[in-house]
Biotite code that builds the C-alpha atoms (Angstrom):
import biotite.structure as struc

atoms = struc.array([
    struc.Atom([31.247, 37.301, -13.236], chain_id="A", res_id=1, res_name="MET", atom_name="CA", element="C"),
    struc.Atom([30.454, 33.994, -11.599], chain_id="A", res_id=2, res_name="LYS", atom_name="CA", element="C"),
    struc.Atom([29.872, 31.128, -14.028], chain_id="A", res_id=3, res_name="ALA", atom_name="CA", element="C"),
    struc.Atom([29.680, 27.340, -14.206], chain_id="A", res_id=4, res_name="TYR", atom_name="CA", element="C"),
    struc.Atom([31.727, 25.129, -16.495], chain_id="A", res_id=5, res_name="ILE", atom_name="CA", element="C"),
    struc.Atom([29.497, 22.181, -17.359], chain_id="A", res_id=6, res_name="LEU", atom_name="CA", element="C"),
    struc.Atom([29.952, 18.997, -19.365], chain_id="A", res_id=7, res_name="THR", atom_name="CA", element="C"),
    struc.Atom([26.744, 17.681, -20.888], chain_id="A", res_id=8, res_name="ILE", atom_name="CA", element="C"),
    struc.Atom([26.796, 14.100, -22.184], chain_id="A", res_id=9, res_name="THR", atom_name="CA", element="C"),
    struc.Atom([24.161, 11.974, -23.894], chain_id="A", res_id=10, res_name="PHE", atom_name="CA", element="C"),
    struc.Atom([23.434, 8.752, -22.036], chain_id="A", res_id=11, res_name="LYS", atom_name="CA", element="C"),
    struc.Atom([23.331, 5.368, -23.805], chain_id="A", res_id=12, res_name="ASP", atom_name="CA", element="C"),
    struc.Atom([25.194, 6.514, -26.930], chain_id="A", res_id=13, res_name="ILE", atom_name="CA", element="C"),
    struc.Atom([28.616, 5.265, -28.049], chain_id="A", res_id=14, res_name="GLU", atom_name="CA", element="C"),
    struc.Atom([30.945, 6.824, -28.988], chain_id="A", res_id=15, res_name="PRO", atom_name="CA", element="C"),
    struc.Atom([30.104, 9.569, -26.510], chain_id="A", res_id=16, res_name="ALA", atom_name="CA", element="C"),
    struc.Atom([28.467, 12.803, -27.671], chain_id="A", res_id=17, res_name="ILE", atom_name="CA", element="C"),
    struc.Atom([29.339, 15.650, -25.318], chain_id="A", res_id=18, res_name="TRP", atom_name="CA", element="C"),
    struc.Atom([29.706, 19.426, -24.993], chain_id="A", res_id=19, res_name="ARG", atom_name="CA", element="C"),
    struc.Atom([31.688, 21.491, -22.494], chain_id="A", res_id=20, res_name="LYS", atom_name="CA", element="C"),
    struc.Atom([29.985, 24.832, -21.856], chain_id="A", res_id=21, res_name="VAL", atom_name="CA", element="C"),
    struc.Atom([30.618, 27.845, -19.630], chain_id="A", res_id=22, res_name="VAL", atom_name="CA", element="C"),
    struc.Atom([27.360, 29.390, -18.444], chain_id="A", res_id=23, res_name="MET", atom_name="CA", element="C"),
    struc.Atom([26.866, 32.557, -16.368], chain_id="A", res_id=24, res_name="PRO", atom_name="CA", element="C"),
    struc.Atom([25.310, 32.113, -12.941], chain_id="A", res_id=25, res_name="ALA", atom_name="CA", element="C"),
    struc.Atom([21.760, 33.298, -12.363], chain_id="A", res_id=26, res_name="GLY", atom_name="CA", element="C"),
    struc.Atom([20.161, 31.305, -15.172], chain_id="A", res_id=27, res_name="ALA", atom_name="CA", element="C"),
    struc.Atom([16.791, 29.639, -14.820], chain_id="A", res_id=28, res_name="THR", atom_name="CA", element="C"),
    struc.Atom([16.231, 25.992, -15.709], chain_id="A", res_id=29, res_name="PHE", atom_name="CA", element="C"),
    struc.Atom([14.440, 27.230, -18.805], chain_id="A", res_id=30, res_name="ASN", atom_name="CA", element="C"),
    struc.Atom([17.673, 28.967, -19.844], chain_id="A", res_id=31, res_name="ARG", atom_name="CA", element="C"),
    struc.Atom([19.588, 25.745, -19.167], chain_id="A", res_id=32, res_name="LEU", atom_name="CA", element="C"),
    struc.Atom([17.128, 23.913, -21.422], chain_id="A", res_id=33, res_name="HIS", atom_name="CA", element="C"),
    struc.Atom([17.580, 26.552, -24.155], chain_id="A", res_id=34, res_name="GLU", atom_name="CA", element="C"),
    struc.Atom([21.355, 26.195, -23.928], chain_id="A", res_id=35, res_name="MET", atom_name="CA", element="C"),
    struc.Atom([21.174, 22.417, -24.325], chain_id="A", res_id=36, res_name="ILE", atom_name="CA", element="C"),
    struc.Atom([18.868, 22.792, -27.308], chain_id="A", res_id=37, res_name="GLN", atom_name="CA", element="C"),
    struc.Atom([21.304, 25.252, -28.896], chain_id="A", res_id=38, res_name="ASN", atom_name="CA", element="C"),
    struc.Atom([24.399, 23.083, -28.482], chain_id="A", res_id=39, res_name="VAL", atom_name="CA", element="C"),
    struc.Atom([22.664, 19.986, -29.882], chain_id="A", res_id=40, res_name="THR", atom_name="CA", element="C"),
    struc.Atom([20.527, 19.353, -32.970], chain_id="A", res_id=41, res_name="ASN", atom_name="CA", element="C"),
    struc.Atom([17.249, 19.514, -31.045], chain_id="A", res_id=42, res_name="PHE", atom_name="CA", element="C"),
    struc.Atom([14.611, 21.949, -32.260], chain_id="A", res_id=43, res_name="GLN", atom_name="CA", element="C"),
    struc.Atom([11.966, 22.190, -29.532], chain_id="A", res_id=44, res_name="SER", atom_name="CA", element="C"),
    struc.Atom([11.576, 25.940, -30.134], chain_id="A", res_id=45, res_name="GLU", atom_name="CA", element="C"),
    struc.Atom([10.040, 25.188, -33.529], chain_id="A", res_id=46, res_name="TRP", atom_name="CA", element="C"),
    struc.Atom([8.021, 22.080, -32.647], chain_id="A", res_id=47, res_name="ILE", atom_name="CA", element="C"),
    struc.Atom([4.444, 22.147, -31.402], chain_id="A", res_id=48, res_name="ASP", atom_name="CA", element="C"),
    struc.Atom([4.105, 18.571, -30.211], chain_id="A", res_id=49, res_name="GLU", atom_name="CA", element="C"),
    struc.Atom([2.703, 17.345, -26.893], chain_id="A", res_id=50, res_name="PRO", atom_name="CA", element="C"),
    struc.Atom([5.738, 15.273, -25.927], chain_id="A", res_id=51, res_name="TYR", atom_name="CA", element="C"),
    struc.Atom([8.651, 17.653, -26.628], chain_id="A", res_id=52, res_name="HIS", atom_name="CA", element="C"),
    struc.Atom([8.800, 18.784, -23.020], chain_id="A", res_id=53, res_name="PHE", atom_name="CA", element="C"),
    struc.Atom([11.641, 18.455, -20.543], chain_id="A", res_id=54, res_name="PHE", atom_name="CA", element="C"),
    struc.Atom([12.087, 17.771, -16.865], chain_id="A", res_id=55, res_name="GLU", atom_name="CA", element="C"),
    struc.Atom([14.767, 17.632, -14.220], chain_id="A", res_id=56, res_name="PHE", atom_name="CA", element="C"),
    struc.Atom([14.143, 15.274, -11.295], chain_id="A", res_id=57, res_name="VAL", atom_name="CA", element="C"),
    struc.Atom([16.413, 16.413, -8.476], chain_id="A", res_id=58, res_name="ILE", atom_name="CA", element="C"),
    struc.Atom([16.013, 14.803, -5.073], chain_id="A", res_id=59, res_name="ASP", atom_name="CA", element="C"),
    struc.Atom([12.301, 15.325, -4.278], chain_id="A", res_id=60, res_name="HIS", atom_name="CA", element="C"),
    struc.Atom([11.694, 18.069, -6.830], chain_id="A", res_id=61, res_name="GLU", atom_name="CA", element="C"),
    struc.Atom([10.489, 17.942, -10.441], chain_id="A", res_id=62, res_name="ILE", atom_name="CA", element="C"),
    struc.Atom([11.339, 20.999, -12.534], chain_id="A", res_id=63, res_name="ILE", atom_name="CA", element="C"),
    struc.Atom([9.429, 20.769, -15.802], chain_id="A", res_id=64, res_name="THR", atom_name="CA", element="C"),
    struc.Atom([7.719, 22.714, -18.588], chain_id="A", res_id=65, res_name="ASN", atom_name="CA", element="C"),
    struc.Atom([5.112, 19.975, -19.020], chain_id="A", res_id=66, res_name="ASN", atom_name="CA", element="C"),
    struc.Atom([1.802, 21.877, -18.574], chain_id="A", res_id=67, res_name="PRO", atom_name="CA", element="C"),
    struc.Atom([-0.063, 18.701, -17.604], chain_id="A", res_id=68, res_name="VAL", atom_name="CA", element="C"),
    struc.Atom([2.317, 17.958, -14.731], chain_id="A", res_id=69, res_name="THR", atom_name="CA", element="C"),
    struc.Atom([2.245, 21.584, -13.550], chain_id="A", res_id=70, res_name="LEU", atom_name="CA", element="C"),
    struc.Atom([-1.562, 21.781, -13.688], chain_id="A", res_id=71, res_name="GLU", atom_name="CA", element="C"),
    struc.Atom([-2.013, 18.436, -11.920], chain_id="A", res_id=72, res_name="ASP", atom_name="CA", element="C"),
    struc.Atom([0.253, 19.640, -9.133], chain_id="A", res_id=73, res_name="PHE", atom_name="CA", element="C"),
    struc.Atom([-1.782, 22.826, -8.689], chain_id="A", res_id=74, res_name="LYS", atom_name="CA", element="C"),
    struc.Atom([-5.023, 20.879, -8.410], chain_id="A", res_id=75, res_name="LYS", atom_name="CA", element="C"),
    struc.Atom([-3.728, 18.206, -6.043], chain_id="A", res_id=76, res_name="SER", atom_name="CA", element="C"),
    struc.Atom([-3.255, 18.327, -2.301], chain_id="A", res_id=77, res_name="LYS", atom_name="CA", element="C"),
    struc.Atom([0.409, 19.181, -2.088], chain_id="A", res_id=78, res_name="ARG", atom_name="CA", element="C"),
    struc.Atom([0.946, 17.647, 1.339], chain_id="A", res_id=79, res_name="GLU", atom_name="CA", element="C"),
    struc.Atom([0.147, 14.202, -0.068], chain_id="A", res_id=80, res_name="ASN", atom_name="CA", element="C"),
    struc.Atom([2.713, 14.393, -2.864], chain_id="A", res_id=81, res_name="LEU", atom_name="CA", element="C"),
    struc.Atom([6.136, 12.772, -2.706], chain_id="A", res_id=82, res_name="LYS", atom_name="CA", element="C"),
    struc.Atom([7.532, 15.418, -5.068], chain_id="A", res_id=83, res_name="PHE", atom_name="CA", element="C"),
    struc.Atom([7.412, 19.201, -5.299], chain_id="A", res_id=84, res_name="THR", atom_name="CA", element="C"),
    struc.Atom([6.798, 20.430, -8.854], chain_id="A", res_id=85, res_name="VAL", atom_name="CA", element="C"),
    struc.Atom([8.357, 23.705, -9.980], chain_id="A", res_id=86, res_name="LYS", atom_name="CA", element="C"),
    struc.Atom([8.218, 25.816, -13.119], chain_id="A", res_id=87, res_name="SER", atom_name="CA", element="C"),
    struc.Atom([11.572, 26.135, -14.965], chain_id="A", res_id=88, res_name="PRO", atom_name="CA", element="C"),
    struc.Atom([10.946, 29.803, -15.766], chain_id="A", res_id=89, res_name="THR", atom_name="CA", element="C"),
    struc.Atom([10.941, 30.728, -12.060], chain_id="A", res_id=90, res_name="HIS", atom_name="CA", element="C"),
    struc.Atom([13.583, 28.335, -10.694], chain_id="A", res_id=91, res_name="THR", atom_name="CA", element="C"),
    struc.Atom([17.287, 29.202, -10.900], chain_id="A", res_id=92, res_name="LYS", atom_name="CA", element="C"),
    struc.Atom([20.012, 26.618, -11.397], chain_id="A", res_id=93, res_name="ILE", atom_name="CA", element="C"),
    struc.Atom([22.608, 27.963, -8.942], chain_id="A", res_id=94, res_name="ASP", atom_name="CA", element="C"),
    struc.Atom([21.754, 26.198, -5.706], chain_id="A", res_id=95, res_name="LYS", atom_name="CA", element="C"),
    struc.Atom([21.215, 22.902, -7.523], chain_id="A", res_id=96, res_name="TYR", atom_name="CA", element="C"),
    struc.Atom([24.503, 23.019, -9.435], chain_id="A", res_id=97, res_name="LEU", atom_name="CA", element="C"),
    struc.Atom([26.392, 23.929, -6.276], chain_id="A", res_id=98, res_name="GLU", atom_name="CA", element="C"),
    struc.Atom([24.743, 21.207, -4.192], chain_id="A", res_id=99, res_name="LYS", atom_name="CA", element="C"),
    struc.Atom([24.954, 18.336, -6.694], chain_id="A", res_id=100, res_name="TYR", atom_name="CA", element="C"),
    struc.Atom([27.941, 17.334, -8.813], chain_id="A", res_id=101, res_name="ASP", atom_name="CA", element="C"),
    struc.Atom([25.629, 16.028, -11.524], chain_id="A", res_id=102, res_name="GLU", atom_name="CA", element="C"),
    struc.Atom([21.987, 16.440, -12.528], chain_id="A", res_id=103, res_name="ILE", atom_name="CA", element="C"),
    struc.Atom([19.918, 14.738, -15.226], chain_id="A", res_id=104, res_name="LEU", atom_name="CA", element="C"),
    struc.Atom([18.071, 16.477, -18.066], chain_id="A", res_id=105, res_name="TYR", atom_name="CA", element="C"),
    struc.Atom([15.244, 14.452, -19.610], chain_id="A", res_id=106, res_name="CYS", atom_name="CA", element="C"),
    struc.Atom([13.838, 15.627, -22.934], chain_id="A", res_id=107, res_name="TYR", atom_name="CA", element="C"),
    struc.Atom([11.096, 14.481, -25.331], chain_id="A", res_id=108, res_name="ASP", atom_name="CA", element="C"),
    struc.Atom([8.780, 12.077, -23.562], chain_id="A", res_id=109, res_name="PHE", atom_name="CA", element="C"),
    struc.Atom([8.439, 10.145, -26.824], chain_id="A", res_id=110, res_name="GLY", atom_name="CA", element="C"),
    struc.Atom([12.123, 9.538, -27.619], chain_id="A", res_id=111, res_name="ASP", atom_name="CA", element="C"),
    struc.Atom([13.118, 9.629, -23.955], chain_id="A", res_id=112, res_name="GLY", atom_name="CA", element="C"),
    struc.Atom([16.491, 11.404, -24.161], chain_id="A", res_id=113, res_name="TRP", atom_name="CA", element="C"),
    struc.Atom([18.609, 11.582, -21.015], chain_id="A", res_id=114, res_name="GLN", atom_name="CA", element="C"),
    struc.Atom([21.572, 13.944, -20.760], chain_id="A", res_id=115, res_name="ILE", atom_name="CA", element="C"),
    struc.Atom([23.860, 14.227, -17.748], chain_id="A", res_id=116, res_name="THR", atom_name="CA", element="C"),
    struc.Atom([24.968, 17.704, -16.688], chain_id="A", res_id=117, res_name="ILE", atom_name="CA", element="C"),
    struc.Atom([28.203, 17.538, -14.695], chain_id="A", res_id=118, res_name="LYS", atom_name="CA", element="C"),
    struc.Atom([29.630, 20.556, -12.873], chain_id="A", res_id=119, res_name="VAL", atom_name="CA", element="C"),
    struc.Atom([33.357, 20.683, -13.690], chain_id="A", res_id=120, res_name="ASP", atom_name="CA", element="C"),
    struc.Atom([34.232, 24.019, -12.119], chain_id="A", res_id=121, res_name="GLU", atom_name="CA", element="C"),
    struc.Atom([32.832, 27.239, -10.684], chain_id="A", res_id=122, res_name="VAL", atom_name="CA", element="C"),
    struc.Atom([34.728, 30.287, -12.010], chain_id="A", res_id=123, res_name="VAL", atom_name="CA", element="C"),
    struc.Atom([34.617, 34.040, -11.415], chain_id="A", res_id=124, res_name="ASN", atom_name="CA", element="C"),
    struc.Atom([36.369, 35.344, -14.524], chain_id="A", res_id=125, res_name="ASP", atom_name="CA", element="C"),
    struc.Atom([33.768, 34.844, -17.263], chain_id="A", res_id=126, res_name="TYR", atom_name="CA", element="C"),
    struc.Atom([32.467, 38.237, -18.404], chain_id="A", res_id=127, res_name="TYR", atom_name="CA", element="C"),
    struc.Atom([29.943, 37.489, -21.153], chain_id="A", res_id=128, res_name="PHE", atom_name="CA", element="C"),
    struc.Atom([26.219, 37.527, -20.440], chain_id="A", res_id=129, res_name="GLY", atom_name="CA", element="C"),
    struc.Atom([25.532, 34.346, -22.442], chain_id="A", res_id=130, res_name="PHE", atom_name="CA", element="C"),
    struc.Atom([26.908, 30.771, -22.588], chain_id="A", res_id=131, res_name="PRO", atom_name="CA", element="C"),
    struc.Atom([29.930, 29.682, -24.628], chain_id="A", res_id=132, res_name="THR", atom_name="CA", element="C"),
    struc.Atom([30.845, 26.221, -25.904], chain_id="A", res_id=133, res_name="VAL", atom_name="CA", element="C"),
    struc.Atom([34.450, 25.426, -25.027], chain_id="A", res_id=134, res_name="LEU", atom_name="CA", element="C"),
    struc.Atom([34.733, 21.983, -26.624], chain_id="A", res_id=135, res_name="ALA", atom_name="CA", element="C"),
    struc.Atom([32.697, 19.013, -27.792], chain_id="A", res_id=136, res_name="GLY", atom_name="CA", element="C"),
    struc.Atom([32.586, 15.866, -29.863], chain_id="A", res_id=137, res_name="GLU", atom_name="CA", element="C"),
    struc.Atom([30.007, 14.109, -31.983], chain_id="A", res_id=138, res_name="GLY", atom_name="CA", element="C"),
    struc.Atom([27.017, 15.161, -34.074], chain_id="A", res_id=139, res_name="ALA", atom_name="CA", element="C"),
    struc.Atom([24.009, 15.301, -31.740], chain_id="A", res_id=140, res_name="ALA", atom_name="CA", element="C"),
    struc.Atom([20.880, 13.297, -32.651], chain_id="A", res_id=141, res_name="PRO", atom_name="CA", element="C"),
    struc.Atom([18.092, 14.895, -34.700], chain_id="A", res_id=142, res_name="PRO", atom_name="CA", element="C"),
    struc.Atom([14.555, 15.311, -33.400], chain_id="A", res_id=143, res_name="GLU", atom_name="CA", element="C"),
    struc.Atom([12.182, 12.341, -33.526], chain_id="A", res_id=144, res_name="ASP", atom_name="CA", element="C"),
    struc.Atom([14.848, 9.783, -34.434], chain_id="A", res_id=145, res_name="VAL", atom_name="CA", element="C"),
    struc.Atom([13.582, 7.323, -31.820], chain_id="A", res_id=146, res_name="GLY", atom_name="CA", element="C"),
    struc.Atom([15.864, 7.773, -28.827], chain_id="A", res_id=147, res_name="GLY", atom_name="CA", element="C"),
    struc.Atom([19.309, 6.130, -28.499], chain_id="A", res_id=148, res_name="PRO", atom_name="CA", element="C"),
    struc.Atom([18.313, 2.872, -30.295], chain_id="A", res_id=149, res_name="PRO", atom_name="CA", element="C"),
    struc.Atom([16.691, 4.783, -33.150], chain_id="A", res_id=150, res_name="GLY", atom_name="CA", element="C"),
    struc.Atom([19.713, 7.064, -33.460], chain_id="A", res_id=151, res_name="PHE", atom_name="CA", element="C"),
    struc.Atom([22.146, 4.163, -33.715], chain_id="A", res_id=152, res_name="MET", atom_name="CA", element="C"),
    struc.Atom([19.967, 2.591, -36.424], chain_id="A", res_id=153, res_name="GLY", atom_name="CA", element="C"),
    struc.Atom([19.729, 5.945, -38.210], chain_id="A", res_id=154, res_name="PHE", atom_name="CA", element="C"),
    struc.Atom([23.539, 6.286, -38.282], chain_id="A", res_id=155, res_name="LEU", atom_name="CA", element="C"),
    struc.Atom([23.990, 2.865, -39.866], chain_id="A", res_id=156, res_name="LYS", atom_name="CA", element="C"),
    struc.Atom([21.885, 3.989, -42.848], chain_id="A", res_id=157, res_name="VAL", atom_name="CA", element="C"),
    struc.Atom([23.067, 7.625, -42.926], chain_id="A", res_id=158, res_name="TYR", atom_name="CA", element="C"),
    struc.Atom([26.739, 6.602, -43.050], chain_id="A", res_id=159, res_name="ASN", atom_name="CA", element="C"),
    struc.Atom([26.249, 3.949, -45.741], chain_id="A", res_id=160, res_name="ASN", atom_name="CA", element="C"),
    struc.Atom([25.689, 5.390, -49.219], chain_id="A", res_id=161, res_name="LYS", atom_name="CA", element="C"),
    struc.Atom([25.054, 1.900, -50.569], chain_id="A", res_id=162, res_name="ASP", atom_name="CA", element="C"),
    struc.Atom([22.079, 1.305, -48.270], chain_id="A", res_id=163, res_name="HIS", atom_name="CA", element="C"),
    struc.Atom([18.756, 1.230, -50.188], chain_id="A", res_id=164, res_name="PRO", atom_name="CA", element="C"),
    struc.Atom([17.253, 3.743, -47.746], chain_id="A", res_id=165, res_name="ASP", atom_name="CA", element="C"),
    struc.Atom([20.218, 6.128, -47.784], chain_id="A", res_id=166, res_name="PHE", atom_name="CA", element="C"),
    struc.Atom([18.674, 8.891, -49.936], chain_id="A", res_id=167, res_name="LEU", atom_name="CA", element="C"),
    struc.Atom([15.377, 8.948, -48.026], chain_id="A", res_id=168, res_name="ASP", atom_name="CA", element="C"),
    struc.Atom([17.249, 8.973, -44.720], chain_id="A", res_id=169, res_name="THR", atom_name="CA", element="C"),
    struc.Atom([19.563, 11.751, -45.913], chain_id="A", res_id=170, res_name="PHE", atom_name="CA", element="C"),
    struc.Atom([16.633, 13.917, -47.025], chain_id="A", res_id=171, res_name="ARG", atom_name="CA", element="C"),
    struc.Atom([14.819, 13.333, -43.731], chain_id="A", res_id=172, res_name="TRP", atom_name="CA", element="C"),
    struc.Atom([17.977, 14.245, -41.778], chain_id="A", res_id=173, res_name="ALA", atom_name="CA", element="C"),
    struc.Atom([18.254, 17.536, -43.652], chain_id="A", res_id=174, res_name="GLU", atom_name="CA", element="C"),
    struc.Atom([14.647, 18.395, -42.806], chain_id="A", res_id=175, res_name="LYS", atom_name="CA", element="C"),
    struc.Atom([15.449, 17.648, -39.152], chain_id="A", res_id=176, res_name="GLN", atom_name="CA", element="C"),
    struc.Atom([18.495, 19.980, -39.269], chain_id="A", res_id=177, res_name="TYR", atom_name="CA", element="C"),
    struc.Atom([20.912, 17.161, -38.503], chain_id="A", res_id=178, res_name="PHE", atom_name="CA", element="C"),
    struc.Atom([24.386, 18.715, -38.707], chain_id="A", res_id=179, res_name="LYS", atom_name="CA", element="C"),
    struc.Atom([27.932, 17.929, -37.536], chain_id="A", res_id=180, res_name="PRO", atom_name="CA", element="C"),
    struc.Atom([29.151, 19.761, -34.444], chain_id="A", res_id=181, res_name="PHE", atom_name="CA", element="C"),
    struc.Atom([30.568, 23.183, -35.344], chain_id="A", res_id=182, res_name="ASP", atom_name="CA", element="C"),
    struc.Atom([31.770, 25.077, -32.270], chain_id="A", res_id=183, res_name="ARG", atom_name="CA", element="C"),
    struc.Atom([31.958, 28.492, -33.962], chain_id="A", res_id=184, res_name="ASN", atom_name="CA", element="C"),
    struc.Atom([28.498, 28.151, -35.452], chain_id="A", res_id=185, res_name="GLN", atom_name="CA", element="C"),
    struc.Atom([27.019, 27.140, -32.099], chain_id="A", res_id=186, res_name="VAL", atom_name="CA", element="C"),
    struc.Atom([28.702, 30.041, -30.318], chain_id="A", res_id=187, res_name="ASN", atom_name="CA", element="C"),
    struc.Atom([27.274, 32.453, -32.890], chain_id="A", res_id=188, res_name="ASP", atom_name="CA", element="C"),
    struc.Atom([23.805, 31.227, -31.875], chain_id="A", res_id=189, res_name="ARG", atom_name="CA", element="C"),
    struc.Atom([24.524, 31.362, -28.159], chain_id="A", res_id=190, res_name="LEU", atom_name="CA", element="C"),
    struc.Atom([25.386, 35.082, -28.330], chain_id="A", res_id=191, res_name="LYS", atom_name="CA", element="C"),
    struc.Atom([21.647, 35.737, -28.614], chain_id="A", res_id=192, res_name="TYR", atom_name="CA", element="C"),
    struc.Atom([20.830, 33.775, -25.442], chain_id="A", res_id=193, res_name="GLN", atom_name="CA", element="C"),
    struc.Atom([21.596, 36.702, -23.133], chain_id="A", res_id=194, res_name="LYS", atom_name="CA", element="C"),
    struc.Atom([20.435, 36.826, -19.523], chain_id="A", res_id=195, res_name="TYR", atom_name="CA", element="C"),
    struc.Atom([23.262, 38.754, -17.866], chain_id="A", res_id=196, res_name="GLN", atom_name="CA", element="C"),
    struc.Atom([24.992, 42.026, -18.736], chain_id="A", res_id=197, res_name="LYS", atom_name="CA", element="C"),
    struc.Atom([28.290, 41.536, -20.577], chain_id="A", res_id=198, res_name="THR", atom_name="CA", element="C"),
    struc.Atom([31.101, 43.244, -18.633], chain_id="A", res_id=199, res_name="GLU", atom_name="CA", element="C"),
    struc.Atom([32.914, 44.858, -21.550], chain_id="A", res_id=200, res_name="TRP", atom_name="CA", element="C"),
    struc.Atom([35.207, 46.851, -19.237], chain_id="A", res_id=201, res_name="ASP", atom_name="CA", element="C"),
    struc.Atom([36.866, 43.552, -18.249], chain_id="A", res_id=202, res_name="LYS", atom_name="CA", element="C"),
    struc.Atom([37.205, 42.176, -21.812], chain_id="A", res_id=203, res_name="ILE", atom_name="CA", element="C"),
    struc.Atom([40.053, 42.787, -24.246], chain_id="A", res_id=204, res_name="ASP", atom_name="CA", element="C"),
    struc.Atom([38.147, 44.291, -27.184], chain_id="A", res_id=205, res_name="HIS", atom_name="CA", element="C"),
    struc.Atom([38.175, 47.019, -29.830], chain_id="A", res_id=206, res_name="ALA", atom_name="CA", element="C"),
    struc.Atom([34.763, 48.533, -30.509], chain_id="A", res_id=207, res_name="ASN", atom_name="CA", element="C"),
    struc.Atom([33.163, 45.377, -29.043], chain_id="A", res_id=208, res_name="TYR", atom_name="CA", element="C"),
    struc.Atom([35.152, 43.028, -31.266], chain_id="A", res_id=209, res_name="VAL", atom_name="CA", element="C"),
    struc.Atom([36.855, 40.558, -28.921], chain_id="A", res_id=210, res_name="VAL", atom_name="CA", element="C"),
    struc.Atom([40.642, 40.588, -29.380], chain_id="A", res_id=211, res_name="LEU", atom_name="CA", element="C"),
    struc.Atom([41.433, 37.844, -26.887], chain_id="A", res_id=212, res_name="SER", atom_name="CA", element="C"),
    struc.Atom([39.630, 35.994, -24.125], chain_id="A", res_id=213, res_name="ASP", atom_name="CA", element="C"),
    struc.Atom([40.335, 32.973, -21.958], chain_id="A", res_id=214, res_name="LYS", atom_name="CA", element="C"),
    struc.Atom([37.005, 31.346, -22.877], chain_id="A", res_id=215, res_name="TYR", atom_name="CA", element="C"),
    struc.Atom([35.808, 32.766, -26.197], chain_id="A", res_id=216, res_name="ARG", atom_name="CA", element="C"),
    struc.Atom([39.136, 33.524, -27.862], chain_id="A", res_id=217, res_name="GLY", atom_name="CA", element="C"),
    struc.Atom([39.327, 36.255, -30.543], chain_id="A", res_id=218, res_name="PRO", atom_name="CA", element="C"),
    struc.Atom([36.360, 37.049, -32.759], chain_id="A", res_id=219, res_name="ASN", atom_name="CA", element="C"),
    struc.Atom([36.726, 35.411, -36.146], chain_id="A", res_id=220, res_name="GLN", atom_name="CA", element="C"),
])
């Protein structure tokens, strides 16, 4: 099965927070968004707020789930626009990933997160119908922390038990599901993000328990 090995990295955060992911071809941008949410500590699936939308600006195209942007584009005279606006549920990632070495994912118009998505490799020997995290470093920011500056300020308090605001910050972080990066835990979640058929005839398994695999390794 054709797949893309991607490295996603938060911009404006040091030390770097990144994830390397293999993702089957044929995904929509909405699936790409879901994958990023799953490999970070973001929780847009559970948040009903007007600014937790995302967009990709690629060349002269905007791919977004922002209903205001999509509706404005429908009502406007398209020939007078500098950009074409597309829905992420109907636009597939393949031609964009193969044309550009790197694209930018923008999330949460309040916090203003920017994440680079770099194409490391295109492979043809990934046989699972869902993404897999191969590696990564750093605990991803929680929702509504205030973008990169807010996150850096949050960490100073969160990592200092002597700070007067430590307990309140710790409790808030738990409510926001702020957790350290755990590759196995993330991959358990990603198994439910299926959009291709898993090719079990090409996988070393016993009764669908993976014995060995180049990307996923053995089932634990």
